[in-house]
C-alpha positions in Angstrom: -0.3 0.1 -0.1 1.4 3.7 -1.0 0.5 5.5 1.9 0.9 9.4 2.5 2.2 10.0 6.5 2.0 14.1 7.9 4.0 14.3 11.5 6.3 11.2 10.7 9.0 13.6 12.4 7.7 13.8 15.7 7.4 11.4 18.5 4.2 9.5 17.2 5.3 9.1 13.9 8.9 8.6 14.0 7.9 5.0 15.2 5.0 4.7 12.5 6.8 4.6 9.8 9.5 2.0 10.5 6.2 -0.2 11.5 4.6 0.8 8.0 7.9 0.1 6.0 8.3 -3.4 8.3 4.7 -5.1 7.1 5.8 -3.5 3.3 4.5 -0.5 2.7 5.5 2.3 0.5 5.5 5.2 3.2 5.7 8.5 1.6 5.8 11.7 4.6 5.4 15.2 4.5 8.5 17.6 4.9 8.2 21.3 5.3 12.7 21.3 6.1 15.9 20.0 4.6 16.4 18.8 8.0 12.9 16.9 8.3 13.4 15.5 5.1 16.3 14.0 6.3 14.7 12.5 9.1 12.1 10.4 6.7 14.9 9.0 4.8 16.3 8.2 7.2 13.5 6.1 8.5 12.8 4.8 5.3 10.2 6.9 3.2 10.2 8.9 0.1 9.9 12.3 0.7 7.3 15.1 -0.1 7.6 18.4 0.2 5.0 20.9 1.7 3.5 21.7 4.9 0.4 21.7 6.2 -0.9 25.4 5.1 -0.6 24.2 1.0 -4.3 21.9 0.8 -3.7 21.5 -2.7 -1.0 19.6 -2.0 -2.4 17.7 0.7 -5.5 16.5 -1.9 -2.8 15.5 -4.3 -0.6 13.7 -2.4 -3.9 11.7 -0.3 -4.9 11.5 -4.1 -2.0 10.1 -5.3 -1.6 7.4 -2.1 -3.9 4.2 -1.5 -4.2 5.4 2.5 -4.1 8.4 4.3 -2.0 9.1 8.0 -2.7 12.6 9.7 -0.6 12.8 12.9 0.7 16.5 12.4 -0.2 19.1 14.1 0.3 23.1 13.6 2.6 23.7 16.5 3.0 27.3 14.8 -0.1 28.3 16.3 0.4 27.3 20.0 2.5 30.7 21.3 -0.6 32.7 19.8 -3.6 30.8 19.4 -3.2 27.8 21.7 -4.9 24.1 21.7 -8.0 25.7 20.0 -6.1 27.3 17.3 -3.9 24.2 16.4 -7.1 21.7 16.8 -9.4 24.5 14.4 -6.0 24.2 11.8 -7.0 21.6 11.5 -10.9 21.1 10.5 -9.7 22.6 6.8 -7.4 19.7 6.2 -9.1 17.3 6.9 -12.3 18.4 4.8 -9.1 18.4 2.0 -8.7 14.9 2.8 -12.4 14.0 2.2 -12.5 16.0 -1.3 -9.1 13.9 -2.1 -10.7 10.5 -1.0 -14.2 10.6 -1.1 -16.1 7.9 -2.3 -12.6 5.7 -3.0 -13.3 4.2 0.1 -9.4 4.5 0.6 -8.5 4.4 4.4 -8.0 7.8 6.7 -6.5 7.7 10.5 -5.9 10.7 11.9 -4.6 11.1 15.3 -7.2 11.8 18.5 -7.0 12.3 22.3 -8.7 10.0 24.9 -12.0 11.3 25.6 -13.4 13.6 28.3 -11.1 14.3 31.8 -13.9 12.9 34.3 -16.1 10.2 32.5 -14.8 7.0 34.7 -15.5 9.4 37.6 -18.7 11.1 36.4 -20.2 8.4 34.8 -18.7 5.3 36.6 -16.8 3.4 34.2 -13.4 4.0 32.1 -14.4 5.6 28.9 -14.9 3.8 25.5 -14.7 3.9 21.8 -18.1 4.0 22.0 -17.3 7.3 23.9 -17.6 11.2 22.3 -15.1 13.9 23.3 -17.6 15.7 24.8 -16.2 18.4 26.7 -16.8 17.9 31.0 -15.1 20.9 32.7 -15.5 24.6 32.1 -11.7 24.7 32.8 -11.5 21.8 29.3 -14.8 22.9 27.4 -13.0 24.7 24.4 -10.1 22.7 24.1 -12.0 19.2 24.4 -14.9 20.7 22.6 -11.9 21.5 19.4 -10.6 18.6 19.4 -14.0 17.3 19.8 -14.8 18.4 16.3 -12.1 17.5 14.3 -12.7 13.7 15.3 -16.3 13.9 14.6 -15.2 15.4 11.2 -13.1 12.4 10.2 -16.0 10.4 11.3 -18.0 12.1 9.5 -16.4 11.3 6.1 -17.1 7.6 6.2 -20.9 8.6 4.8 -18.3 9.9 2.2 -17.2 6.6 1.2 -14.3 7.2 3.4 -12.4 4.6 5.5 -11.6 7.1 8.2 -11.0 6.1 11.4 -9.6 8.5 14.7 -6.9 6.3 17.0 -6.8 8.2 20.3 -3.6 8.2 22.0 -3.1 7.7 25.6 -2.4 10.7 27.5 1.0 9.3 28.0 2.8 8.4 25.2 6.5 7.4 26.6 9.1 5.7 24.8 12.8 5.7 25.2 13.2 8.6 22.9 10.3 10.9 24.6 11.5 14.6 25.6 8.7 16.7 25.8 5.7 15.0 26.7 4.0 14.5 29.9 6.4 12.9 32.1 10.2 14.3 31.6 8.1 17.4 32.2 7.0 15.4 35.4 10.8 14.4 35.9 12.0 17.4 35.3 9.2 19.4 38.0 10.3 17.0 40.6 14.1 17.7 40.3 12.8 21.7 40.8 11.0 20.5 43.8 13.3 18.2 45.6 10.3 15.8 45.3 7.5 14.5 43.0 4.1 15.4 43.9 0.8 14.3 43.3 -2.7 16.2 43.4 -4.2 14.8 47.0 -4.7 11.4 47.6 -2.8 10.8 44.3 -5.7 8.2 43.7 -7.3 10.2 40.1 -6.1 7.9 37.1 -4.0 8.0 34.3 -4.2 6.0 30.9 -0.9 5.1 28.9 1.0 2.9 26.4 4.2 2.5 24.9 4.8 4.8 21.8 5.6 2.0 19.8 2.6 -0.1 20.3 0.5 3.0 19.4 2.3 3.1 15.8 1.2 -0.9 15.6 -2.9 -0.4 15.8 -1.9 3.0 13.1 -0.9 0.5 11.0 -4.0 -1.9 12.0 -6.8 1.1 11.7 -4.8 1.9 8.1 -4.5 -1.9 7.1 -8.4 -3.2 8.4 -10.0 -0.8 10.9 -13.7 -0.4 9.5 -14.9 2.9 9.3 -16.3 5.5 11.2 -14.6 4.2 14.2 -12.6 5.8 17.0 -10.0 2.9 18.5 -7.9 3.9 21.9 -4.4 3.3 22.2 -4.0 2.6 24.9 -2.5 0.0 27.4 -2.0 0.8 30.7 -6.2 1.8 31.5 -5.8 4.1 34.8 -2.5 4.4 36.7 -3.0 7.0 39.8 -0.8 9.2 39.7 0.2 8.7 43.2 2.0 5.5 41.4 3.3 7.5 39.1 5.4 10.0 41.3 6.7 7.0 43.4 8.1 5.5 40.4 9.3 9.0 39.5 10.6 9.7 43.2 12.5 6.3 43.4 14.5 6.4 40.5 15.8 10.5 41.5 16.0 9.3 44.9 13.2 12.0 46.2 10.4 11.5 48.2 6.2 10.9 46.8 4.3 13.6 48.8 1.1 14.7 48.4 -0.1 18.4 47.5 -3.1 19.9 48.7 -5.7 20.3 45.9 -5.8 24.0 47.2 -2.6 24.5 46.9 -1.7 23.0 43.6 -1.7 26.7 41.6 0.7 28.3 44.3 4.4 28.9 42.9 6.3 26.0 42.7 3.9 23.6 42.6 2.3 22.4 40.4 1.3 25.3 38.0 0.1 25.7 35.0 0.0 21.2 35.1 -2.3 22.1 38.1 -6.0 21.6 36.1 -5.1 18.4 33.8 -3.2 16.8 36.9 -5.9 16.4 38.9 -7.9 15.2 36.1 -8.6 11.3 35.9 -9.2 9.8 32.2 -9.6 5.8 33.6 -9.8 4.2 29.9 -10.4 0.9 27.7 -9.0 -0.8 24.7 -11.5 -3.5 24.6 -14.1 -2.7 21.4 -10.4 -2.2 20.1 -8.2 -5.6 21.4 -11.2 -7.0 20.1 -11.9 -5.6 16.3 -8.6 -5.3 15.4 -6.6 -7.1 17.7 -4.5 -5.1 18.8 -2.0 -5.8 21.7 0.6 -4.5 23.1 3.4 -5.9 23.5 5.9 -3.3 24.8 6.7 -2.2 28.7 4.0 -0.6 30.8 4.5 2.8 32.2 5.4 1.8 35.3 8.4 -0.5 34.0 9.4 1.5 31.3 10.2 4.5 34.3 11.9 1.1 35.6 13.8 0.4 32.6 15.9 3.5 33.9 16.2 5.3 30.3 13.6 8.8 31.5 16.8 9.4 33.8 19.6 8.3 31.8 21.7 11.6 32.2 21.5 11.8 35.8 
């Protein structure tokens, strides 16, 4: 299969491309710089120069392919418009793919995120693949509504003859090459504070996946995923935050300490992470495993932390 991939040099994309190449697919990656082009070539992909603002170019690339995997985002919009602007910029991109792929039955697999925070707490069950990414809580409404619109747009293309689906990536995506995700941020914060903190009793649950397992799921969704579905790239469906803090603290030789909820945003505590850190995201992957036969085989989050590569610079 000839596959067009965006975001191929990012954390997830840099695993997705080798996964596809190993499976025998011919991959073309989008590159907007010489550096990105060289990185894509090193991963085994052909290179198409361009960027996400060139909608005609994206349509042409999609039309020339047998399938599309889209994991890129307009990160350049973050400083001025935040995550809402990043998500909003994806809508015309998805519509462009829709124009190129309508009526073909070709697959479009787009990256998404796990549904509304607090689902398990509020409804008494983990979030499932059948749940829409609806906003819960005022502090999350804008971001999740924008994210939900993008995912809904992708799923809606199934009605236009596109085998479209969304892979919702776990809140924590870990690997040996993770340099800017949630874990490195928590580790840096622990070093700065002198303890690994967790909010309140730390019973709130976080989900996680190894990026290599996530890449396998993108491939499987591309190859055989039915149209109009969400897939959950989640291995650990719910790890108490205090256990994550304890694992970080153990590696750093620091205590794991509860931070009272009313002190989370104070200087020296969680700061801008406070609203996120207090949320609970229990998540199921049952439908994904049953439908696609996906079985994660890489180390889970706590085992990966215990491997030590997140602390190799110490």
